N, CA, C and O atoms as a GROMACS GRO file, in nm:
protein
  308
    1MET      N    1   5.294   6.709   2.022
    1MET     CA    2   5.288   6.793   1.904
    1MET      C    3   5.402   6.759   1.808
    1MET      O    4   5.379   6.747   1.687
    2ARG      N    5   5.520   6.743   1.859
    2ARG     CA    6   5.637   6.715   1.774
    2ARG      C    7   5.620   6.582   1.700
    2ARG      O    8   5.651   6.573   1.581
    3LYS      N    9   5.570   6.480   1.768
    3LYS     CA   10   5.552   6.349   1.705
    3LYS      C   11   5.449   6.355   1.593
    3LYS      O   12   5.464   6.288   1.491
    4GLU      N   13   5.345   6.435   1.612
    4GLU     CA   14   5.244   6.450   1.508
    4GLU      C   15   5.306   6.509   1.381
    4GLU      O   16   5.275   6.465   1.270
    5ILE      N   17   5.392   6.606   1.398
    5ILE     CA   18   5.458   6.669   1.283
    5ILE      C   19   5.548   6.568   1.214
    5ILE      O   20   5.552   6.562   1.091
    6GLU      N   21   5.623   6.487   1.292
    6GLU     CA   22   5.711   6.387   1.234
    6GLU      C   23   5.633   6.285   1.154
    6GLU      O   24   5.676   6.248   1.044
    7VAL      N   25   5.522   6.238   1.204
    7VAL     CA   26   5.439   6.140   1.134
    7VAL      C   27   5.385   6.200   1.005
    7VAL      O   28   5.384   6.133   0.902
    8GLU      N   29   5.341   6.323   1.008
    8GLU     CA   30   5.291   6.389   0.888
    8GLU      C   31   5.402   6.402   0.783
    8GLU      O   32   5.376   6.382   0.664
    9ASN      N   33   5.522   6.434   0.826
    9ASN     CA   34   5.634   6.448   0.733
    9ASN      C   35   5.672   6.315   0.669
    9ASN      O   36   5.710   6.312   0.552
   10ILE      N   37   5.662   6.207   0.743
   10ILE     CA   38   5.694   6.074   0.688
   10ILE      C   39   5.600   6.043   0.573
   10ILE      O   40   5.642   5.988   0.471
   11ASP      N   41   5.473   6.076   0.588
   11ASP     CA   42   5.375   6.047   0.484
   11ASP      C   43   5.400   6.127   0.357
   11ASP      O   44   5.356   6.087   0.249
   12LYS      N   45   5.470   6.239   0.367
   12LYS     CA   46   5.496   6.323   0.250
   12LYS      C   47   5.601   6.262   0.158
   12LYS      O   48   5.604   6.293   0.039
   13TYR      N   49   5.686   6.175   0.211
   13TYR     CA   50   5.794   6.117   0.133
   13TYR      C   51   5.753   5.982   0.077
   13TYR      O   52   5.706   5.895   0.149
   14GLU      N   53   5.772   5.968  -0.052
   14GLU     CA   54   5.742   5.840  -0.116
   14GLU      C   55   5.873   5.775  -0.153
   14GLU      O   56   5.963   5.840  -0.206
   15ILE      N   57   5.885   5.647  -0.127
   15ILE     CA   58   6.006   5.574  -0.159
   15ILE      C   59   6.012   5.553  -0.309
   15ILE      O   60   5.914   5.506  -0.368
   16PRO      N   61   6.124   5.586  -0.373
   16PRO     CA   62   6.134   5.563  -0.518
   16PRO      C   63   6.129   5.414  -0.550
   16PRO      O   64   6.170   5.331  -0.470
   17LEU      N   65   6.078   5.381  -0.668
   17LEU     CA   66   6.063   5.240  -0.707
   17LEU      C   67   6.194   5.163  -0.699
   17LEU      O   68   6.195   5.047  -0.659
   18TRP      N   69   6.303   5.226  -0.736
   18TRP     CA   70   6.432   5.156  -0.739
   18TRP      C   71   6.486   5.127  -0.601
   18TRP      O   72   6.586   5.056  -0.588
   19ARG      N   73   6.422   5.181  -0.495
   19ARG     CA   74   6.465   5.155  -0.358
   19ARG      C   75   6.371   5.056  -0.285
   19ARG      O   76   6.405   5.008  -0.177
   20LYS      N   77   6.256   5.027  -0.343
   20LYS     CA   78   6.160   4.939  -0.277
   20LYS      C   79   6.202   4.793  -0.287
   20LYS      O   80   6.261   4.751  -0.387
   21TYR      N   81   6.172   4.717  -0.183
   21TYR     CA   82   6.200   4.574  -0.183
   21TYR      C   83   6.098   4.500  -0.268
   21TYR      O   84   6.134   4.414  -0.349
   22THR      N   85   5.970   4.532  -0.251
   22THR     CA   86   5.865   4.472  -0.333
   22THR      C   87   5.788   4.580  -0.408
   22THR      O   88   5.779   4.694  -0.364
   23LEU      N   89   5.735   4.539  -0.521
   23LEU     CA   90   5.657   4.630  -0.606
   23LEU      C   91   5.522   4.566  -0.635
   23LEU      O   92   5.510   4.444  -0.645
   24SER      N   93   5.420   4.650  -0.649
   24SER     CA   94   5.292   4.599  -0.695
   24SER      C   95   5.307   4.563  -0.842
   24SER      O   96   5.408   4.597  -0.904
   25VAL      N   97   5.210   4.495  -0.897
   25VAL     CA   98   5.214   4.458  -1.039
   25VAL      C   99   5.224   4.584  -1.125
   25VAL      O  100   5.300   4.588  -1.222
   26GLN      N  101   5.148   4.687  -1.090
   26GLN     CA  102   5.150   4.810  -1.168
   26GLN      C  103   5.286   4.880  -1.157
   26GLN      O  104   5.339   4.930  -1.256
   27GLU      N  105   5.342   4.884  -1.036
   27GLU     CA  106   5.473   4.946  -1.017
   27GLU      C  107   5.582   4.868  -1.092
   27GLU      O  108   5.670   4.927  -1.154
   28ALA      N  109   5.575   4.735  -1.084
   28ALA     CA  110   5.674   4.651  -1.152
   28ALA      C  111   5.665   4.668  -1.304
   28ALA      O  112   5.767   4.673  -1.373
   29ALA      N  113   5.544   4.678  -1.356
   29ALA     CA  114   5.526   4.698  -1.499
   29ALA      C  115   5.589   4.831  -1.541
   29ALA      O  116   5.654   4.839  -1.645
   30LYS      N  117   5.569   4.932  -1.461
   30LYS     CA  118   5.627   5.063  -1.491
   30LYS      C  119   5.780   5.057  -1.479
   30LYS      O  120   5.851   5.107  -1.566
   31TYR      N  121   5.830   4.998  -1.373
   31TYR     CA  122   5.974   4.992  -1.347
   31TYR      C  123   6.047   4.912  -1.455
   31TYR      O  124   6.152   4.954  -1.504
   32PHE      N  125   5.993   4.795  -1.490
   32PHE     CA  126   6.058   4.708  -1.588
   32PHE      C  127   6.017   4.737  -1.732
   32PHE      O  128   6.066   4.674  -1.825
   33GLN      N  129   5.928   4.832  -1.750
   33GLN     CA  130   5.879   4.874  -1.880
   33GLN      C  131   5.821   4.757  -1.961
   33GLN      O  132   5.852   4.737  -2.079
   34ILE      N  133   5.737   4.682  -1.893
   34ILE     CA  134   5.661   4.576  -1.959
   34ILE      C  135   5.514   4.596  -1.924
   34ILE      O  136   5.482   4.664  -1.826
   35GLY      N  137   5.427   4.539  -2.002
   35GLY     CA  138   5.285   4.554  -1.976
   35GLY      C  139   5.241   4.478  -1.852
   35GLY      O  140   5.296   4.372  -1.821
   36ASP      N  141   5.142   4.532  -1.782
   36ASP     CA  142   5.094   4.463  -1.663
   36ASP      C  143   5.026   4.330  -1.698
   36ASP      O  144   5.026   4.237  -1.618
   37LYS      N  145   4.968   4.320  -1.818
   37LYS     CA  146   4.907   4.193  -1.860
   37LYS      C  147   5.015   4.086  -1.878
   37LYS      O  148   4.996   3.971  -1.839
   38LYS      N  149   5.127   4.124  -1.937
   38LYS     CA  150   5.238   4.031  -1.955
   38LYS      C  151   5.292   3.986  -1.819
   38LYS      O  152   5.322   3.868  -1.799
   39LEU      N  153   5.304   4.079  -1.728
   39LEU     CA  154   5.352   4.047  -1.594
   39LEU      C  155   5.255   3.954  -1.522
   39LEU      O  156   5.297   3.861  -1.452
   40LYS      N  157   5.127   3.979  -1.537
   40LYS     CA  158   5.026   3.891  -1.476
   40LYS      C  159   5.034   3.750  -1.534
   40LYS      O  160   5.014   3.652  -1.462
   41LYS      N  161   5.062   3.738  -1.665
   41LYS     CA  162   5.078   3.606  -1.727
   41LYS      C  163   5.199   3.534  -1.671
   41LYS      O  164   5.195   3.414  -1.645
   42LEU      N  165   5.309   3.608  -1.651
   42LEU     CA  166   5.428   3.549  -1.590
   42LEU      C  167   5.398   3.497  -1.450
   42LEU      O  168   5.445   3.390  -1.412
   43ILE      N  169   5.320   3.572  -1.375
   43ILE     CA  170   5.281   3.530  -1.240
   43ILE      C  171   5.194   3.406  -1.246
   43ILE      O  172   5.211   3.314  -1.166
   44GLU      N  173   5.099   3.402  -1.341
   44GLU     CA  174   5.012   3.284  -1.357
   44GLU      C  175   5.093   3.160  -1.390
   44GLU      O  176   5.065   3.051  -1.337
   45LYS      N  177   5.193   3.175  -1.478
   45LYS     CA  178   5.275   3.061  -1.519
   45LYS      C  179   5.374   3.018  -1.412
   45LYS      O  180   5.417   2.902  -1.411
   46ASN      N  181   5.411   3.110  -1.322
   46ASN     CA  182   5.511   3.083  -1.219
   46ASN      C  183   5.460   3.123  -1.081
   46ASN      O  184   5.524   3.204  -1.014
   47PRO      N  185   5.347   3.067  -1.035
   47PRO     CA  186   5.289   3.114  -0.908
   47PRO      C  187   5.377   3.088  -0.786
   47PRO      O  188   5.362   3.155  -0.684
   48ASP      N  189   5.469   2.992  -0.796
   48ASP     CA  190   5.556   2.961  -0.682
   48ASP      C  191   5.697   3.016  -0.700
   48ASP      O  192   5.789   2.977  -0.628
   49ALA      N  193   5.715   3.106  -0.794
   49ALA     CA  194   5.847   3.163  -0.821
   49ALA      C  195   5.897   3.242  -0.700
   49ALA      O  196   5.819   3.300  -0.625
   50GLU      N  197   6.028   3.242  -0.684
   50GLU     CA  198   6.089   3.312  -0.571
   50GLU      C  199   6.067   3.463  -0.577
   50GLU      O  200   6.070   3.529  -0.473
   51PHE      N  201   6.045   3.518  -0.696
   51PHE     CA  202   6.029   3.663  -0.709
   51PHE      C  203   5.891   3.713  -0.671
   51PHE      O  204   5.866   3.834  -0.675
   52ILE      N  205   5.800   3.621  -0.633
   52ILE     CA  206   5.664   3.661  -0.596
   52ILE      C  207   5.645   3.645  -0.445
   52ILE      O  208   5.675   3.541  -0.387
   53LEU      N  209   5.594   3.749  -0.384
   53LEU     CA  210   5.554   3.746  -0.244
   53LEU      C  211   5.403   3.766  -0.243
   53LEU      O  212   5.354   3.871  -0.284
   54TRP      N  213   5.332   3.667  -0.196
   54TRP     CA  214   5.185   3.676  -0.196
   54TRP      C  215   5.138   3.747  -0.071
   54TRP      O  216   5.173   3.709   0.041
   55ASN      N  217   5.059   3.851  -0.089
   55ASN     CA  218   4.995   3.923   0.020
   55ASN      C  219   4.846   3.891   0.008
   55ASN      O  220   4.771   3.965  -0.056
   56GLY      N  221   4.806   3.781   0.068
   56GLY     CA  222   4.670   3.731   0.047
   56GLY      C  223   4.662   3.679  -0.094
   56GLY      O  224   4.734   3.586  -0.130
   57SER      N  225   4.575   3.737  -0.174
   57SER     CA  226   4.564   3.695  -0.314
   57SER      C  227   4.637   3.792  -0.408
   57SER      O  228   4.632   3.777  -0.530
   58ARG      N  229   4.705   3.891  -0.350
   58ARG     CA  230   4.777   3.990  -0.432
   58ARG      C  231   4.925   3.957  -0.440
   58ARG      O  232   4.992   3.941  -0.338
   59PRO      N  233   4.975   3.946  -0.561
   59PRO     CA  234   5.119   3.923  -0.575
   59PRO      C  235   5.197   4.053  -0.562
   59PRO      O  236   5.157   4.157  -0.616
   60GLN      N  237   5.308   4.047  -0.491
   60GLN     CA  238   5.404   4.155  -0.483
   60GLN      C  239   5.531   4.103  -0.549
   60GLN      O  240   5.570   3.989  -0.525
   61ILE      N  241   5.594   4.184  -0.629
   61ILE     CA  242   5.713   4.142  -0.702
   61ILE      C  243   5.837   4.184  -0.624
   61ILE      O  244   5.856   4.302  -0.595
   62LYS      N  245   5.921   4.087  -0.591
   62LYS     CA  246   6.048   4.116  -0.526
   62LYS      C  247   6.142   4.167  -0.635
   62LYS      O  248   6.187   4.091  -0.721
   63ARG      N  249   6.171   4.295  -0.629
   63ARG     CA  250   6.240   4.366  -0.738
   63ARG      C  251   6.371   4.300  -0.778
   63ARG      O  252   6.390   4.268  -0.895
   64LYS      N  253   6.461   4.279  -0.684
   64LYS     CA  254   6.593   4.224  -0.718
   64LYS      C  255   6.583   4.081  -0.771
   64LYS      O  256   6.654   4.046  -0.865
   65LEU      N  257   6.496   4.000  -0.711
   65LEU     CA  258   6.481   3.862  -0.759
   65LEU      C  259   6.418   3.858  -0.898
   65LEU      O  260   6.451   3.772  -0.979
   66PHE      N  261   6.326   3.951  -0.925
   66PHE     CA  262   6.268   3.956  -1.059
   66PHE      C  263   6.371   4.002  -1.161
   66PHE      O  264   6.370   3.956  -1.275
   67GLU      N  265   6.459   4.094  -1.121
   67GLU     CA  266   6.567   4.135  -1.210
   67GLU      C  267   6.654   4.014  -1.246
   67GLU      O  268   6.690   3.996  -1.363
   68GLN      N  269   6.688   3.933  -1.146
   68GLN     CA  270   6.768   3.812  -1.171
   68GLN      C  271   6.694   3.716  -1.263
   68GLN      O  272   6.752   3.659  -1.355
   69PHE      N  273   6.565   3.698  -1.238
   69PHE     CA  274   6.481   3.609  -1.318
   69PHE      C  275   6.482   3.653  -1.464
   69PHE      O  276   6.501   3.571  -1.554
   70THR      N  277   6.461   3.782  -1.488
   70THR     CA  278   6.458   3.830  -1.626
   70THR      C  279   6.596   3.822  -1.691
   70THR      O  280   6.606   3.791  -1.810
   71ASP      N  281   6.701   3.848  -1.615
   71ASP     CA  282   6.837   3.837  -1.669
   71ASP      C  283   6.866   3.694  -1.713
   71ASP      O  284   6.922   3.671  -1.820
   72GLU      N  285   6.826   3.597  -1.632
   72GLU     CA  286   6.850   3.456  -1.663
   72GLU      C  287   6.767   3.413  -1.784
   72GLU      O  288   6.817   3.342  -1.872
   73LYS      N  289   6.642   3.454  -1.789
   73LYS     CA  290   6.555   3.415  -1.900
   73LYS      C  291   6.599   3.478  -2.031
   73LYS      O  292   6.596   3.414  -2.136
   74LEU      N  293   6.640   3.604  -2.026
   74LEU     CA  294   6.682   3.672  -2.148
   74LEU      C  295   6.816   3.623  -2.197
   74LEU      O  296   6.841   3.620  -2.318
   75SER      N  297   6.904   3.584  -2.107
   75SER     CA  298   7.035   3.534  -2.150
   75SER      C  299   7.024   3.393  -2.211
   75SER      O  300   7.113   3.350  -2.285
   76ALA      N  301   6.916   3.322  -2.178
   76ALA     CA  302   6.896   3.187  -2.230
   76ALA      C  303   6.841   3.190  -2.373
   76ALA      O  304   6.843   3.088  -2.442
   77ILE      N  305   6.793   3.304  -2.417
   77ILE     CA  306   6.733   3.314  -2.552
   77ILE      C  307   6.841   3.324  -2.657
   77ILE      O  308   6.810   3.333  -2.776
   0.00000   0.00000   0.00000
């Protein structure tokens, strides 16, 4: 009985975006305040980038590595 309650309580808590290791395209677009279409284009242009973790055919964005990627690209402009 106790374990059932613990499992149910775990499901009630959602990890905040800023604490997640990887983000979906939609979560990353929300977190970085860019459009999901723009993010998908970045993924298309950089399919082997370190900030992408492929889960089958779905890209997951490694939050910290994508932050570094955007910092480097923006500082080069």
